[in-house]
N, C-alpha and C positions, 0 to 999 in steps of 0.2 A: 460441698461448694461447687455449684453449677452443674449437679447430677453427674460428676465423673468420679467413681469410685477408686478407690486404691491408687489415687494419685500421690505422689512422694515430692513432686516439685515442677516447676515450669521453666523452660529455658529460653533465653533470646539473647541478642547482642543490641548493645547501644554504643553510640560513637561520641567520643569527647573530642571536641574540635582543638586543635593545637595551633602554633603557629608553625609556619613551613620549616622544617629541619634544613641543615645546612649539607647533608649527606643524604644520598638515595630519596631526595625530595619524593620522585614520583610514586614511590611506593604507599606514601600516606595520601595521596589524593582519594576521597571515597566516591561512590557515584554521583554525588551532587556538585563535585568539584572543589572541596574543602579538604583542608588537612585534617587528619582525626587517627585515633586511636580506636580500634573496634575492640569493645570489652565484651566477653562472653559473662553473663550471670546467670546463676541457677536459683530461685528463690522459692518460698512456699506461702501459703494464704496468709501469714503472719508478717509478710515482708521481711522476711530475715533471708540473707544471700548466703547461701549454704555451700556454694561452690563458685570461683570466679577465673577467669582468664585473661589477665591483662599484658601483654606485650603485643600483640599484632597490629600491624598498618591498617589504615582505613580501607585500603583496596582490598584487601583480604575476604573474602567471602566467609558467611556463618557457618556453612557445611564445613568448610577446610578447618576452621578453627577447632569445631568439634571433634572432629576426626584426629587431630593432632594432641588432642588434649588427654591428660591424665584421666579425666573422668571417663572418657570413650574407652581407653582400654580397661579400667578397672570394670566398667559395667558390660562390657562384651566378655570379659573373663568370669565374672561373679555376676551372674543375674541378680536383680533386687527382687525384691516381693511386692514391688509396686511399678507404676508407670512415671514416665516424665513427659509433660504435652511442650510440643513445639509447634512454631508454624510451617508453613508449607516451603521455608527455605532449607528446612532440615529434611535427612532422609527418612524414611519408615523403618524402625527396627524394632526388635521385640521388646525393648525397654523405652521406645521413644515413639509416642502416639501424634500422629499429625493429622489434619482434618482432610477431608475428602476435597479433591480438587473441584467436582461438580458433583453436587447431591442430585442424583437421580432418583431416589426414592424418599419418601416422607420420613423414613427411619435414619437414611443418611443426612437428611435437611436436620432433625433433632440431634443427631450427633455433633454435627459441625456447631450448633447454637450452644449446646453445653459444653463442647470444646473451645470455643470461643469465650464465653462467660468465665470458664476457669482460667483459662491462659491469660485472662486480663490481668491477673495478679502481679504479673511479671512487668507490665504495661505501667501499673501503678507504682510498682517498685522503682522503676527507671525515673520515673516523674519525682517521688520522694528523694530519692537521692540527689537527683541535679537541683532540685529545690532546696534541700537542707544545705548542700554545699554548692554555693553558685559559683566558685572556681572552676567546677568541671563544666561550664558553659564555654569557657575559652581559658587555654593554659598558655602562656607565652613563656613555655620554656622547651628545652629538648625531649625527645621521646622517651629517653631513658627516665630522666626526673620526672616526667608526666607520669609514667607507669607506676613510680614510688607515690606519687601524690594521689592518684586514682586509688590505690590499695589502701593506704592508708584511711581514704575517705569511705572504703567500703567497711572496714575494721570498727571506725567510728560509728558510723549509721548502725551498725549490728548492735553495737553498745547503746547506743540513744534508743534503739526500737525495742529493746528488751526492758530497758527503765523508763518507757513511755515518755520520753521527752519529746515534747510537741514539735511540730516543724514552723518557726516563724510565728510562735503563738497562735498557731491554727491548726486545726485539724489536718494533718496532710494527706489523710484518706481521701478528703471531699473535694481537695483543691484541683484546678484544672490541670490537664495532662500537657506535655510537650506538644507542638503540632505534629510533629512526625509520627509519634506514639498514636496519637489521635485518629490519624490518616491511616496508619495500619490497622487499626481497631475498626474504623469504618469500613474500610476495604475487606477486611475478614468478615463482618458482618453481612455484607452485601454478597459476599460469596456463600455464605451459610444460608441465607434467605433465599438464594438463587433468584433473584428478580427478573424475569423475562424481558422486561421493557429495558432495563440496564443493561442486560447482556446483549441484547440486540444493538443498542446504541454503540456500546463498547466496540463491538464485530465491525459495524459500519466504518467506524472512527479508523480502525484496525486496518481495514482493507485500503482506506486511501492514504493512510500514512504509510503501509507496505509499498503501494504503488511508487509513492516519490521518494522511497527507499533504494527501490529497484531501477527506477527510470533516470537517467543521468540527463534527457531532456526534460521530464519534467521538473526535476529539481532545479535546472537552469533557468526555466519558464517560471518557476515559481519564485527563485532570487531576483527575476527582473519585476515581475509583479509587487513585490515586496519595495523595491526602490521606488517603483512609480506610484505605490499607493501610501508611500512614507512609512511602512510598518517595520519593526527592528528584523533584521536578517538573521533569524534564529530556523535553527533546523527542526522538523518536526519529531516528536518522541514517541515512542511505543510505550504499552505497557509489559512487563514482564512479572511473572506470576511469583517469584521469589526476590521482589525488589520492593520495599514500602513505597507508599504514594506514587507508582509508577502508573496505574490509572489516572488518578488526579492531575499529574502533570502531563499525561499524556492529552487529556480534555483541556485542561488549561491552555496549553499551546495551540492545541488545535482551533480553540476559540479564538484565541490572541491572533491567529494567522488566517480566519476564516475568509475574510475579504480577498485576501491573495489566494486563496486555494480555489473559491470559486473562481474568480477571475481566471486561473490558469486553466481549471479544466472545462471550463464553458466556451473559452475563447476560441481555440480551434473547431469543436465541434458544432456549435451553434449554428453558422452557416451553412453547414453541411446538413444539418439536421432540418432546418428550414426549407433548404432547397429540395431535400428529398421529400418533405411532405407536399411541397407546392406542386411536384411533378407526380404525386401518387393521386391518381385519380378519384380515390374515397376520401381524402381529406385537403383537398386542392383549397377549400373554403377557409382554410387558417384560422377557425374561430378562436384560437387561443393567443392571436396575436392582435395588436393594434392596426389601424389603417396605415398607420405609417410605416410599419414593419411589414405590412402585407405588400404595399407598394413595393418596398425596398427589396422584398424578396423576390417578386414575379421581376422587377426590372435587373437583379441577377441573374435569374433563369434565361431571360432573354438576352443578355451580355455573353452569356456561358453558350447558350443555343447559336448564336450568331458567330461567335468565336470558332466553334467547332466545324460550322458551315465554312467559314471563310477558309480555314485550314485544308478542308475537300477541296476548294475551288482552286487555290493556290496549287496543290498537288497535282489537280487536272489539268491547269494550264501550263505547267512545267512539263507534263507529259506529253501534251500537245504540241509545244515548241520543239520538243524533241524528235517528234515523228515528222515534223514538215521537210520538205526537200530544199537543198541548199541552192544558191544562185548557179553552181556548176551543173547541178541535175536540171534546173530550168533551161539551162541555155542548151543542152545536149537532147533534151527531150522535146518532140513536137508540140506546136501549140495545140491545146484543145480546141475542138470543133464547136462551134457554138450551136446550142439546141434549139431547134426550130419550136415556135409555138405549137402546142397541140389542137389548141382551138382559137374561134374568132374570140370568144369572150378573154380568154389570157392574152391574146395580142392586143386588146384595147384596154384592159385594165389591169395587166399584170404588173406594171410598173407601180402603180398606185397602193395596191392591195397586198402585195408580197413583200413590201418592206419589212425587216427584221425590226422587233419590237425590243425597246430598250431592256435589258435584265433587270430584275429587281436585285435591291441590294439584299445580304445575308441578313442585316440586322432589321430591316423592314418585314422580311419573310418571318422571322423569327417572333416579331412583335405581333404579327398578324395571327399567327399560330397560338401564341399565349393568349390573345383574346378570344380566339375561338375556343380554345379549351376551357378558358374561365368561364365563357357563357353555356358551355355544354353541362347537362344536369350531371349531379355527381352519382357514382356507382353504388352498388350496396357493399358493406364492410366485408361480407363472404366472397367479392371477387378478387382475382389475381391480379394485381397489377402489371405484371410481366405479360400476362396474357390478354390484357386489355390493349398494351401497347402495341403488341404483336398484330391485333384485330386492325386496329386504327393506325397503323404504319403509313398508310397511303394518305390520310386525311391529317396527320401530324409528322411530315418525314424529318424535320429536324428536333422535334421534342421528343420523337421516339427514339431516336438515337441518344440523346441527352438521359433519357429515362432508362435506358440498358446499363449505361454507365453506372447510374445511382443504386439500381436496383439488384442487377445480376452480380452474381458471385465472381470475382475474379479467379481466373484460372491459373493454378500454380504448376511450377514442374519440378521433378526432383532428378537427382541423378541417377544412373542406370542400376538395376538391381544388385549390380555386381559390388556395387561401394557397400552395402550392406549384408555382404554373405561373406564365407570363410577364404573365397577366391578374390575379393576385393580386399582382404587384410593381408593375401599374399603377393598379387600382382598390384604394385604399388608403381608410383611414376618413376623411381630408381631401377624398378624391375621389368619396366616393360617390354623388355626384349627377349623375355623368356619363350622357349619354345612350347606349343601345346603339351608336348610329350612330359617337359619338364615341370609344367604348372599339374598337369595329373598327377605325377610323382609327388609333389610337394602338398598337394590335397591330401594324399593318401597318407603321408606321414602326419600331416597334422591331424588328421581324424584320428589316428591309431597311435597317437603319441602316447596316450595313457590307458595302458591294457588293463582291464578288469582283473 
């Protein structure tokens, strides 16, 4: 069956939902947030249950149930003449065969396909069992009584299967499988086929989800966007290779929160990217934006350049006021002599043409530079924008400063090398008064602490 020779059985676990118990309620909460009993089943191709473990709460992992079972101890001691097939939740053992996590060769892909086809027998068995006994969908009893009911249903299922009793007057082998098992089979099939497009899509979603899990700022912004857009305040989910339907649940939650995710990721970076593109002499045309967005972007560039220039002028004015002489210095110093005109022309027209012109405002100067910059022809794509701004710094003094802020890599500083050395481990803030001789002795002892 499924081209898997010498297979003596297939193993898997299924959850039977129960009401919340009165004692140790948290132990029975499974990965889906429901209370359940995790039942381990071993079956064959005839849908006969050959071994079962019915006692563990829903929070216990499938692999742990196997390790604590009598079946594990028996097969570890007395090796069987065949193999048992299990999914990726179980460990690879001499008598337990699991699929390849990633099929890198055609042979491994064929093995995974044959493995999945053969192991689907346990999926059908779980579906037949719960369809034959509808009470296993939800038991309103305490865990101990629920385990006895489940065990009785398993015994009755084997009797009915051996006597070929149909399930609800229909062939139990052809009916639809429960949603959880169907999703598990689909996930295993996708892994066996190793679809490149699906793998790339899941990897991209996984990176985005991991970013929000690591970043507290990103998680806070996502929550704010969810409230703003009226979306459910749900956390993003990530897939786990040993959990059923985890990939489907991750994609489903991502699609549910996609508007909030896009708004969170694009809101802080959109303005920065547009301003940087506008200041890049290669892409200043901004062909990917509408006319309104182009006008808004260059207006923001003008405002940033004017603000930067205004700060410089304020600092220069403060420095100039600090260097002006006080009234006492003016009274003590003699009055300056009046300079005599050097020529007749200066004597006649000096008062008319030597008047100081009104300085242009920072905003007007920035706007003038932006208009001149937009009117200039674009540069080739191979041109370095930093080199271009350095060459044209005289023509665009304000924009060149702003361009350096956007395109230059910010300098960083680190502590002294002593922090990362052995001396840094010895000379701490509490031991900063050590003499150089004592430091040398401690270094020597530390280096020779473990003699070969």
